[in-house]
ROTI-866993 format. One record per residue (C-alpha): residue number from 1; residue in three letters; chain; x, y, z. Coordinates in pm, 1 decimal. Layout:
N
<site><k>NUM</k><r>ALA</r><c>A</c><X>X</X><Y>Y</Y><Z>Z</Z></site>
...
END
This chain:
211
<site><k>1</k><r>MET</r><c>A</c><X>321.2</X><Y>2337.6</Y><Z>11799.3</Z></site>
<site><k>2</k><r>GLU</r><c>A</c><X>257.0</X><Y>2263.9</Y><Z>11432.9</Z></site>
<site><k>3</k><r>ILE</r><c>A</c><X>-20.8</X><Y>2034.2</Y><Z>11309.8</Z></site>
<site><k>4</k><r>ILE</r><c>A</c><X>-76.1</X><Y>1959.8</Y><Z>10941.0</Z></site>
<site><k>5</k><r>ARG</r><c>A</c><X>-447.6</X><Y>1892.6</Y><Z>10898.1</Z></site>
<site><k>6</k><r>PHE</r><c>A</c><X>-515.2</X><Y>1621.2</Y><Z>10641.1</Z></site>
<site><k>7</k><r>ALA</r><c>A</c><X>-856.3</X><Y>1769.4</Y><Z>10556.6</Z></site>
<site><k>8</k><r>ASP</r><c>A</c><X>-684.2</X><Y>2086.4</Y><Z>10433.1</Z></site>
<site><k>9</k><r>ILE</r><c>A</c><X>-459.8</X><Y>1907.6</Y><Z>10179.2</Z></site>
<site><k>10</k><r>ARG</r><c>A</c><X>-583.2</X><Y>1885.2</Y><Z>9822.3</Z></site>
<site><k>11</k><r>PRO</r><c>A</c><X>-515.3</X><Y>1567.2</Y><Z>9622.9</Z></site>
<site><k>12</k><r>GLU</r><c>A</c><X>-281.5</X><Y>1577.6</Y><Z>9323.0</Z></site>
<site><k>13</k><r>PRO</r><c>A</c><X>-246.6</X><Y>1321.0</Y><Z>9044.3</Z></site>
<site><k>14</k><r>TRP</r><c>A</c><X>52.0</X><Y>1091.8</Y><Z>9032.4</Z></site>
<site><k>15</k><r>ARG</r><c>A</c><X>322.9</X><Y>1178.4</Y><Z>8783.4</Z></site>
<site><k>16</k><r>ASN</r><c>A</c><X>212.1</X><Y>884.5</Y><Z>8565.9</Z></site>
<site><k>17</k><r>GLY</r><c>A</c><X>-160.4</X><Y>952.9</Y><Z>8618.9</Z></site>
<site><k>18</k><r>GLY</r><c>A</c><X>-222.2</X><Y>620.2</Y><Z>8794.0</Z></site>
<site><k>19</k><r>GLY</r><c>A</c><X>-361.3</X><Y>755.9</Y><Z>9121.4</Z></site>
<site><k>20</k><r>VAL</r><c>A</c><X>-372.6</X><Y>1054.7</Y><Z>9354.9</Z></site>
<site><k>21</k><r>THR</r><c>A</c><X>-156.8</X><Y>1159.9</Y><Z>9647.7</Z></site>
<site><k>22</k><r>ARG</r><c>A</c><X>-172.1</X><Y>1415.1</Y><Z>9928.9</Z></site>
<site><k>23</k><r>GLU</r><c>A</c><X>157.2</X><Y>1567.7</Y><Z>10032.8</Z></site>
<site><k>24</k><r>LEU</r><c>A</c><X>205.1</X><Y>1602.5</Y><Z>10408.0</Z></site>
<site><k>25</k><r>ALA</r><c>A</c><X>549.6</X><Y>1762.6</Y><Z>10405.1</Z></site>
<site><k>26</k><r>ARG</r><c>A</c><X>857.0</X><Y>1819.1</Y><Z>10189.9</Z></site>
<site><k>27</k><r>HIS</r><c>A</c><X>1205.4</X><Y>1967.9</Y><Z>10213.1</Z></site>
<site><k>28</k><r>PRO</r><c>A</c><X>1291.4</X><Y>2222.0</Y><Z>10102.3</Z></site>
<site><k>29</k><r>ALA</r><c>A</c><X>946.5</X><Y>2373.6</Y><Z>10137.8</Z></site>
<site><k>30</k><r>ALA</r><c>A</c><X>1055.4</X><Y>2646.5</Y><Z>9894.1</Z></site>
<site><k>31</k><r>ALA</r><c>A</c><X>1013.4</X><Y>2395.5</Y><Z>9612.4</Z></site>
<site><k>32</k><r>SER</r><c>A</c><X>637.7</X><Y>2433.2</Y><Z>9658.0</Z></site>
<site><k>33</k><r>ALA</r><c>A</c><X>651.5</X><Y>2811.6</Y><Z>9663.0</Z></site>
<site><k>34</k><r>GLN</r><c>A</c><X>844.1</X><Y>2805.3</Y><Z>9334.4</Z></site>
<site><k>35</k><r>GLY</r><c>A</c><X>565.0</X><Y>2615.8</Y><Z>9164.9</Z></site>
<site><k>36</k><r>GLY</r><c>A</c><X>711.0</X><Y>2266.3</Y><Z>9175.4</Z></site>
<site><k>37</k><r>SER</r><c>A</c><X>465.0</X><Y>1978.6</Y><Z>9164.9</Z></site>
<site><k>38</k><r>THR</r><c>A</c><X>456.9</X><Y>1731.5</Y><Z>9451.1</Z></site>
<site><k>39</k><r>GLN</r><c>A</c><X>560.9</X><Y>1473.0</Y><Z>9194.3</Z></site>
<site><k>40</k><r>ASP</r><c>A</c><X>845.5</X><Y>1644.0</Y><Z>9009.6</Z></site>
<site><k>41</k><r>GLY</r><c>A</c><X>1132.5</X><Y>1562.1</Y><Z>9247.0</Z></site>
<site><k>42</k><r>SER</r><c>A</c><X>1230.2</X><Y>1926.4</Y><Z>9307.9</Z></site>
<site><k>43</k><r>TRP</r><c>A</c><X>1276.4</X><Y>1841.2</Y><Z>9675.4</Z></site>
<site><k>44</k><r>ASP</r><c>A</c><X>1520.2</X><Y>1635.8</Y><Z>9884.8</Z></site>
<site><k>45</k><r>TRP</r><c>A</c><X>1256.7</X><Y>1449.0</Y><Z>10081.2</Z></site>
<site><k>46</k><r>ARG</r><c>A</c><X>880.1</X><Y>1418.5</Y><Z>10081.2</Z></site>
<site><k>47</k><r>VAL</r><c>A</c><X>612.3</X><Y>1248.4</Y><Z>10293.3</Z></site>
<site><k>48</k><r>SER</r><c>A</c><X>272.8</X><Y>1177.2</Y><Z>10139.6</Z></site>
<site><k>49</k><r>ILE</r><c>A</c><X>-36.2</X><Y>957.8</Y><Z>10153.8</Z></site>
<site><k>50</k><r>ALA</r><c>A</c><X>-149.7</X><Y>796.9</Y><Z>9827.5</Z></site>
<site><k>51</k><r>GLU</r><c>A</c><X>-476.2</X><Y>631.6</Y><Z>9731.8</Z></site>
<site><k>52</k><r>VAL</r><c>A</c><X>-434.1</X><Y>319.8</Y><Z>9520.3</Z></site>
<site><k>53</k><r>SER</r><c>A</c><X>-759.2</X><Y>206.1</Y><Z>9360.3</Z></site>
<site><k>54</k><r>THR</r><c>A</c><X>-634.1</X><Y>47.0</Y><Z>9038.6</Z></site>
<site><k>55</k><r>ALA</r><c>A</c><X>-348.4</X><Y>-188.5</Y><Z>8961.9</Z></site>
<site><k>56</k><r>GLY</r><c>A</c><X>-63.1</X><Y>-48.9</Y><Z>8758.0</Z></site>
<site><k>57</k><r>GLU</r><c>A</c><X>278.9</X><Y>110.1</Y><Z>8748.3</Z></site>
<site><k>58</k><r>PHE</r><c>A</c><X>417.6</X><Y>336.2</Y><Z>9019.3</Z></site>
<site><k>59</k><r>SER</r><c>A</c><X>593.2</X><Y>661.3</Y><Z>8933.9</Z></site>
<site><k>60</k><r>THR</r><c>A</c><X>972.4</X><Y>644.3</Y><Z>8932.7</Z></site>
<site><k>61</k><r>PHE</r><c>A</c><X>1195.4</X><Y>878.8</Y><Z>9132.2</Z></site>
<site><k>62</k><r>PRO</r><c>A</c><X>1556.0</X><Y>852.8</Y><Z>9007.3</Z></site>
<site><k>63</k><r>GLY</r><c>A</c><X>1817.2</X><Y>922.9</Y><Z>9273.1</Z></site>
<site><k>64</k><r>MET</r><c>A</c><X>1568.4</X><Y>861.7</Y><Z>9553.9</Z></site>
<site><k>65</k><r>GLU</r><c>A</c><X>1496.0</X><Y>586.1</Y><Z>9807.1</Z></site>
<site><k>66</k><r>ARG</r><c>A</c><X>1140.1</X><Y>503.1</Y><Z>9908.6</Z></site>
<site><k>67</k><r>VAL</r><c>A</c><X>973.9</X><Y>356.9</Y><Z>10217.4</Z></site>
<site><k>68</k><r>ILE</r><c>A</c><X>611.8</X><Y>256.9</Y><Z>10159.6</Z></site>
<site><k>69</k><r>THR</r><c>A</c><X>367.4</X><Y>145.9</Y><Z>10431.1</Z></site>
<site><k>70</k><r>ILE</r><c>A</c><X>9.7</X><Y>28.6</Y><Z>10377.2</Z></site>
<site><k>71</k><r>ILE</r><c>A</c><X>-205.0</X><Y>223.3</Y><Z>10626.6</Z></site>
<site><k>72</k><r>ASP</r><c>A</c><X>-556.7</X><Y>136.2</Y><Z>10509.0</Z></site>
<site><k>73</k><r>GLY</r><c>A</c><X>-662.1</X><Y>-185.6</Y><Z>10340.2</Z></site>
<site><k>74</k><r>GLU</r><c>A</c><X>-518.8</X><Y>-531.9</Y><Z>10379.8</Z></site>
<site><k>75</k><r>LEU</r><c>A</c><X>-262.9</X><Y>-608.5</Y><Z>10111.4</Z></site>
<site><k>76</k><r>LEU</r><c>A</c><X>-75.7</X><Y>-463.7</Y><Z>9815.2</Z></site>
<site><k>77</k><r>LEU</r><c>A</c><X>136.5</X><Y>-681.1</Y><Z>9589.6</Z></site>
<site><k>78</k><r>LEU</r><c>A</c><X>431.8</X><Y>-469.9</Y><Z>9479.8</Z></site>
<site><k>79</k><r>THR</r><c>A</c><X>657.3</X><Y>-590.0</Y><Z>9200.0</Z></site>
<site><k>80</k><r>VAL</r><c>A</c><X>1000.5</X><Y>-423.3</Y><Z>9205.8</Z></site>
<site><k>81</k><r>ASP</r><c>A</c><X>1239.2</X><Y>-497.8</Y><Z>8917.8</Z></site>
<site><k>82</k><r>GLY</r><c>A</c><X>1056.9</X><Y>-824.5</Y><Z>8852.9</Z></site>
<site><k>83</k><r>SER</r><c>A</c><X>1039.4</X><Y>-946.9</Y><Z>9216.0</Z></site>
<site><k>84</k><r>GLU</r><c>A</c><X>698.6</X><Y>-957.5</Y><Z>9386.3</Z></site>
<site><k>85</k><r>HIS</r><c>A</c><X>663.3</X><Y>-840.6</Y><Z>9747.2</Z></site>
<site><k>86</k><r>PRO</r><c>A</c><X>338.6</X><Y>-879.7</Y><Z>9947.6</Z></site>
<site><k>87</k><r>LEU</r><c>A</c><X>298.4</X><Y>-562.1</Y><Z>10155.2</Z></site>
<site><k>88</k><r>GLU</r><c>A</c><X>72.6</X><Y>-608.4</Y><Z>10457.2</Z></site>
<site><k>89</k><r>LYS</r><c>A</c><X>-77.9</X><Y>-329.7</Y><Z>10665.7</Z></site>
<site><k>90</k><r>TYR</r><c>A</c><X>164.6</X><Y>-144.5</Y><Z>10895.7</Z></site>
<site><k>91</k><r>ARG</r><c>A</c><X>476.2</X><Y>-318.7</Y><Z>10759.3</Z></site>
<site><k>92</k><r>PRO</r><c>A</c><X>715.8</X><Y>-63.7</Y><Z>10605.1</Z></site>
<site><k>93</k><r>PHE</r><c>A</c><X>900.3</X><Y>-168.6</Y><Z>10288.5</Z></site>
<site><k>94</k><r>ARG</r><c>A</c><X>1210.6</X><Y>3.3</Y><Z>10148.6</Z></site>
<site><k>95</k><r>PHE</r><c>A</c><X>1306.3</X><Y>6.6</Y><Z>9780.3</Z></site>
<site><k>96</k><r>SER</r><c>A</c><X>1483.3</X><Y>215.7</Y><Z>9516.9</Z></site>
<site><k>97</k><r>GLY</r><c>A</c><X>1285.8</X><Y>504.4</Y><Z>9374.0</Z></site>
<site><k>98</k><r>GLU</r><c>A</c><X>1431.9</X><Y>445.0</Y><Z>9028.7</Z></site>
<site><k>99</k><r>ALA</r><c>A</c><X>1330.2</X><Y>78.1</Y><Z>9017.0</Z></site>
<site><k>100</k><r>ALA</r><c>A</c><X>1054.4</X><Y>-29.9</Y><Z>8782.5</Z></site>
<site><k>101</k><r>SER</r><c>A</c><X>762.6</X><Y>-99.0</Y><Z>9016.8</Z></site>
<site><k>102</k><r>ALA</r><c>A</c><X>396.6</X><Y>-188.0</Y><Z>8976.7</Z></site>
<site><k>103</k><r>SER</r><c>A</c><X>115.0</X><Y>-296.1</Y><Z>9205.9</Z></site>
<site><k>104</k><r>SER</r><c>A</c><X>-186.4</X><Y>-524.7</Y><Z>9214.5</Z></site>
<site><k>105</k><r>LEU</r><c>A</c><X>-469.8</X><Y>-517.2</Y><Z>9466.0</Z></site>
<site><k>106</k><r>PRO</r><c>A</c><X>-586.5</X><Y>-869.3</Y><Z>9558.2</Z></site>
<site><k>107</k><r>THR</r><c>A</c><X>-802.1</X><Y>-746.5</Y><Z>9850.1</Z></site>
<site><k>108</k><r>GLY</r><c>A</c><X>-923.3</X><Y>-411.8</Y><Z>9713.9</Z></site>
<site><k>109</k><r>ASP</r><c>A</c><X>-826.7</X><Y>-46.6</Y><Z>9744.9</Z></site>
<site><k>110</k><r>VAL</r><c>A</c><X>-546.6</X><Y>62.7</Y><Z>9978.0</Z></site>
<site><k>111</k><r>ARG</r><c>A</c><X>-391.5</X><Y>380.0</Y><Z>10111.1</Z></site>
<site><k>112</k><r>ASP</r><c>A</c><X>-18.1</X><Y>395.3</Y><Z>10155.9</Z></site>
<site><k>113</k><r>LEU</r><c>A</c><X>220.7</X><Y>625.1</Y><Z>10339.6</Z></site>
<site><k>114</k><r>ASN</r><c>A</c><X>522.6</X><Y>719.2</Y><Z>10129.3</Z></site>
<site><k>115</k><r>VAL</r><c>A</c><X>855.6</X><Y>850.4</Y><Z>10253.8</Z></site>
<site><k>116</k><r>ILE</r><c>A</c><X>1089.5</X><Y>943.3</Y><Z>9968.7</Z></site>
<site><k>117</k><r>ALA</r><c>A</c><X>1440.0</X><Y>1078.3</Y><Z>10033.0</Z></site>
<site><k>118</k><r>ARG</r><c>A</c><X>1731.0</X><Y>1174.2</Y><Z>9810.6</Z></site>
<site><k>119</k><r>THR</r><c>A</c><X>1997.9</X><Y>903.3</Y><Z>9821.6</Z></site>
<site><k>120</k><r>GLY</r><c>A</c><X>2320.9</X><Y>1022.2</Y><Z>9983.1</Z></site>
<site><k>121</k><r>ALA</r><c>A</c><X>2157.0</X><Y>1330.9</Y><Z>10137.7</Z></site>
<site><k>122</k><r>PHE</r><c>A</c><X>1881.4</X><Y>1200.5</Y><Z>10365.7</Z></site>
<site><k>123</k><r>LYS</r><c>A</c><X>1758.9</X><Y>867.2</Y><Z>10502.9</Z></site>
<site><k>124</k><r>GLY</r><c>A</c><X>1391.9</X><Y>814.7</Y><Z>10582.2</Z></site>
<site><k>125</k><r>TYR</r><c>A</c><X>1249.4</X><Y>573.0</Y><Z>10839.5</Z></site>
<site><k>126</k><r>THR</r><c>A</c><X>892.5</X><Y>476.9</Y><Z>10929.8</Z></site>
<site><k>127</k><r>SER</r><c>A</c><X>787.7</X><Y>311.4</Y><Z>11257.2</Z></site>
<site><k>128</k><r>ILE</r><c>A</c><X>434.1</X><Y>214.3</Y><Z>11359.5</Z></site>
<site><k>129</k><r>VAL</r><c>A</c><X>369.3</X><Y>290.6</Y><Z>11726.5</Z></site>
<site><k>130</k><r>GLU</r><c>A</c><X>71.0</X><Y>206.8</Y><Z>11945.6</Z></site>
<site><k>131</k><r>ILE</r><c>A</c><X>-18.1</X><Y>505.9</Y><Z>12161.1</Z></site>
<site><k>132</k><r>SER</r><c>A</c><X>-148.7</X><Y>508.3</Y><Z>12517.2</Z></site>
<site><k>133</k><r>LYS</r><c>A</c><X>-352.2</X><Y>740.3</Y><Z>12736.9</Z></site>
<site><k>134</k><r>LYS</r><c>A</c><X>-119.6</X><Y>673.1</Y><Z>13028.6</Z></site>
<site><k>135</k><r>ARG</r><c>A</c><X>210.7</X><Y>757.9</Y><Z>12861.8</Z></site>
<site><k>136</k><r>ALA</r><c>A</c><X>236.3</X><Y>1033.0</Y><Z>12601.5</Z></site>
<site><k>137</k><r>HIS</r><c>A</c><X>457.4</X><Y>974.2</Y><Z>12297.9</Z></site>
<site><k>138</k><r>PRO</r><c>A</c><X>694.9</X><Y>1265.5</Y><Z>12220.3</Z></site>
<site><k>139</k><r>VAL</r><c>A</c><X>766.4</X><Y>1381.1</Y><Z>11864.6</Z></site>
<site><k>140</k><r>PHE</r><c>A</c><X>1122.0</X><Y>1515.1</Y><Z>11833.6</Z></site>
<site><k>141</k><r>GLU</r><c>A</c><X>1296.7</X><Y>1746.1</Y><Z>11588.7</Z></site>
<site><k>142</k><r>GLY</r><c>A</c><X>1333.8</X><Y>1576.5</Y><Z>11249.6</Z></site>
<site><k>143</k><r>GLN</r><c>A</c><X>1023.9</X><Y>1362.3</Y><Z>11305.4</Z></site>
<site><k>144</k><r>LEU</r><c>A</c><X>664.2</X><Y>1365.9</Y><Z>11188.2</Z></site>
<site><k>145</k><r>ALA</r><c>A</c><X>386.0</X><Y>1167.1</Y><Z>11354.9</Z></site>
<site><k>146</k><r>VAL</r><c>A</c><X>71.7</X><Y>1073.4</Y><Z>11159.3</Z></site>
<site><k>147</k><r>LEU</r><c>A</c><X>-241.5</X><Y>947.4</Y><Z>11335.5</Z></site>
<site><k>148</k><r>LEU</r><c>A</c><X>-338.3</X><Y>630.2</Y><Z>11150.4</Z></site>
<site><k>149</k><r>GLU</r><c>A</c><X>-635.6</X><Y>512.9</Y><Z>11355.6</Z></site>
<site><k>150</k><r>GLY</r><c>A</c><X>-805.0</X><Y>568.1</Y><Z>11689.0</Z></site>
<site><k>151</k><r>LYS</r><c>A</c><X>-853.8</X><Y>882.2</Y><Z>11894.7</Z></site>
<site><k>152</k><r>ALA</r><c>A</c><X>-568.6</X><Y>1101.8</Y><Z>12008.8</Z></site>
<site><k>153</k><r>THR</r><c>A</c><X>-476.0</X><Y>1446.0</Y><Z>12133.1</Z></site>
<site><k>154</k><r>VAL</r><c>A</c><X>-148.8</X><Y>1637.4</Y><Z>12117.9</Z></site>
<site><k>155</k><r>ALA</r><c>A</c><X>-10.5</X><Y>1887.4</Y><Z>12367.2</Z></site>
<site><k>156</k><r>PRO</r><c>A</c><X>314.3</X><Y>2084.2</Y><Z>12392.0</Z></site>
<site><k>157</k><r>GLY</r><c>A</c><X>575.0</X><Y>1901.5</Y><Z>12594.5</Z></site>
<site><k>158</k><r>THR</r><c>A</c><X>669.0</X><Y>2019.0</Y><Z>12941.3</Z></site>
<site><k>159</k><r>LEU</r><c>A</c><X>947.9</X><Y>2266.5</Y><Z>13005.4</Z></site>
<site><k>160</k><r>GLY</r><c>A</c><X>1192.7</X><Y>2231.5</Y><Z>13292.5</Z></site>
<site><k>161</k><r>GLU</r><c>A</c><X>1243.2</X><Y>2501.2</Y><Z>13557.1</Z></site>
<site><k>162</k><r>ASN</r><c>A</c><X>1432.6</X><Y>2506.3</Y><Z>13885.2</Z></site>
<site><k>163</k><r>THR</r><c>A</c><X>1277.2</X><Y>2375.5</Y><Z>14204.8</Z></site>
<site><k>164</k><r>PRO</r><c>A</c><X>1391.7</X><Y>2474.9</Y><Z>14559.4</Z></site>
<site><k>165</k><r>ASP</r><c>A</c><X>1628.5</X><Y>2177.9</Y><Z>14570.5</Z></site>
<site><k>166</k><r>GLY</r><c>A</c><X>1782.1</X><Y>2274.9</Y><Z>14237.7</Z></site>
<site><k>167</k><r>GLY</r><c>A</c><X>1622.3</X><Y>1998.9</Y><Z>14033.9</Z></site>
<site><k>168</k><r>PRO</r><c>A</c><X>1398.4</X><Y>2038.2</Y><Z>13729.0</Z></site>
<site><k>169</k><r>ALA</r><c>A</c><X>1021.1</X><Y>2057.3</Y><Z>13759.1</Z></site>
<site><k>170</k><r>PRO</r><c>A</c><X>775.0</X><Y>2040.2</Y><Z>13471.2</Z></site>
<site><k>171</k><r>THR</r><c>A</c><X>569.9</X><Y>2342.9</Y><Z>13376.4</Z></site>
<site><k>172</k><r>SER</r><c>A</c><X>214.5</X><Y>2317.2</Y><Z>13246.3</Z></site>
<site><k>173</k><r>ALA</r><c>A</c><X>199.1</X><Y>2136.2</Y><Z>12913.9</Z></site>
<site><k>174</k><r>GLY</r><c>A</c><X>-87.4</X><Y>2350.1</Y><Z>12782.8</Z></site>
<site><k>175</k><r>GLU</r><c>A</c><X>-427.7</X><Y>2256.3</Y><Z>12648.7</Z></site>
<site><k>176</k><r>PRO</r><c>A</c><X>-430.6</X><Y>1941.9</Y><Z>12430.4</Z></site>
<site><k>177</k><r>LEU</r><c>A</c><X>-568.2</X><Y>1958.8</Y><Z>12075.5</Z></site>
<site><k>178</k><r>GLU</r><c>A</c><X>-768.7</X><Y>1680.1</Y><Z>11915.2</Z></site>
<site><k>179</k><r>LEU</r><c>A</c><X>-626.5</X><Y>1500.9</Y><Z>11612.6</Z></site>
<site><k>180</k><r>SER</r><c>A</c><X>-828.3</X><Y>1363.7</Y><Z>11322.0</Z></site>
<site><k>181</k><r>ARG</r><c>A</c><X>-727.4</X><Y>1065.9</Y><Z>11112.7</Z></site>
<site><k>182</k><r>TYR</r><c>A</c><X>-409.0</X><Y>1129.5</Y><Z>10910.9</Z></site>
<site><k>183</k><r>ASP</r><c>A</c><X>-336.7</X><Y>1462.0</Y><Z>11081.3</Z></site>
<site><k>184</k><r>THR</r><c>A</c><X>39.7</X><Y>1511.5</Y><Z>11113.3</Z></site>
<site><k>185</k><r>VAL</r><c>A</c><X>227.7</X><Y>1649.7</Y><Z>11412.4</Z></site>
<site><k>186</k><r>VAL</r><c>A</c><X>561.0</X><Y>1819.1</Y><Z>11336.5</Z></site>
<site><k>187</k><r>GLY</r><c>A</c><X>831.7</X><Y>1742.1</Y><Z>11591.1</Z></site>
<site><k>188</k><r>SER</r><c>A</c><X>1042.5</X><Y>1988.2</Y><Z>11787.5</Z></site>
<site><k>189</k><r>ASP</r><c>A</c><X>1332.5</X><Y>1971.1</Y><Z>12032.5</Z></site>
<site><k>190</k><r>THR</r><c>A</c><X>1247.5</X><Y>2293.0</Y><Z>12216.3</Z></site>
<site><k>191</k><r>ARG</r><c>A</c><X>913.9</X><Y>2169.8</Y><Z>12346.0</Z></site>
<site><k>192</k><r>SER</r><c>A</c><X>849.4</X><Y>1834.9</Y><Z>12183.3</Z></site>
<site><k>193</k><r>PRO</r><c>A</c><X>477.8</X><Y>1773.7</Y><Z>12115.7</Z></site>
<site><k>194</k><r>GLU</r><c>A</c><X>334.1</X><Y>1474.4</Y><Z>12301.7</Z></site>
<site><k>195</k><r>ILE</r><c>A</c><X>60.0</X><Y>1251.0</Y><Z>12161.1</Z></site>
<site><k>196</k><r>SER</r><c>A</c><X>-167.4</X><Y>1044.1</Y><Z>12382.2</Z></site>
<site><k>197</k><r>GLY</r><c>A</c><X>-483.0</X><Y>842.6</Y><Z>12326.9</Z></site>
<site><k>198</k><r>ARG</r><c>A</c><X>-576.6</X><Y>502.3</Y><Z>12188.4</Z></site>
<site><k>199</k><r>GLY</r><c>A</c><X>-471.7</X><Y>384.2</Y><Z>11845.2</Z></site>
<site><k>200</k><r>PHE</r><c>A</c><X>-169.2</X><Y>383.0</Y><Z>11616.9</Z></site>
<site><k>201</k><r>ILE</r><c>A</c><X>60.0</X><Y>649.6</Y><Z>11477.5</Z></site>
<site><k>202</k><r>ALA</r><c>A</c><X>330.1</X><Y>638.5</Y><Z>11212.5</Z></site>
<site><k>203</k><r>VAL</r><c>A</c><X>650.0</X><Y>803.4</Y><Z>11334.9</Z></site>
<site><k>204</k><r>ILE</r><c>A</c><X>859.8</X><Y>922.9</Y><Z>11041.1</Z></site>
<site><k>205</k><r>SER</r><c>A</c><X>1222.7</X><Y>1018.9</Y><Z>11093.3</Z></site>
<site><k>206</k><r>ILE</r><c>A</c><X>1421.5</X><Y>1204.5</Y><Z>10828.2</Z></site>
<site><k>207</k><r>ASP</r><c>A</c><X>1793.1</X><Y>1192.0</Y><Z>10908.1</Z></site>
<site><k>208</k><r>PRO</r><c>A</c><X>2061.9</X><Y>1382.0</Y><Z>10715.8</Z></site>
<site><k>209</k><r>VAL</r><c>A</c><X>2339.2</X><Y>1161.0</Y><Z>10581.1</Z></site>
<site><k>210</k><r>ASP</r><c>A</c><X>2685.3</X><Y>1262.0</Y><Z>10700.5</Z></site>
<site><k>211</k><r>ALA</r><c>A</c><X>2909.1</X><Y>1376.3</Y><Z>10419.2</Z></site>
END
C-alpha cells in the first residue's frame, strides 16, 4: 500500500514564476530521476497541488489537456483564450494546456488540484467523493485518491480465499493508517486500498487512450 505524504513534498516555483506547486505524482517517474523539473513537460501526465495567492497568467503546457479543481478557498476566475470561467470549490474544469489562461482571485487565496495529461496518450478525470465510516471507498489501479478535508484512514483491501462451500471469504484487511490533509493514496488492483472516515476525497483517474 503506497501513500504519498503531502508534508514530505517540497514546493517548486511555477514555470512562469507566478506561484508554487507540489507534485503528487507523474508518469513516467523516470523524468524526475533524470533531473526534469515538475514544470518542464518531460512527462506524459502529472498530478499536483498549486497555491494561487496572486492574480496573473498560468503556465502553458503545449500538447497537454488540463483538469483544474479548486480544493481550498471559494472562487477562482479563470480566463481561457479570452473567455472567463468562474471556478467554484470542488467543481472540476477541463481546458487545453496550450491555451492562454490567467486567473483573478475575487475571494482571496486558493489552492487547486491540477491533472495534466498528454493529449492523445492519456485522459485525466477528477471526481469529488464524500467518504463514509460505514462503507470504505476502494482506490483501483490507475487511480489516485487525495484527502481534501476531514478525517480518514486507509487499509489494504480484503483478499478472497475459499470457504468450505467453495465461495470466497475475505481475509483480514490489515491495520488502517491515518491520512493527513492532501495525503495521496495510490490505487492497486491486487489489493485495492480502501479509505473510510468523514470528509471528502478527490479521486483521480488516468486512463490510457487507445491507439
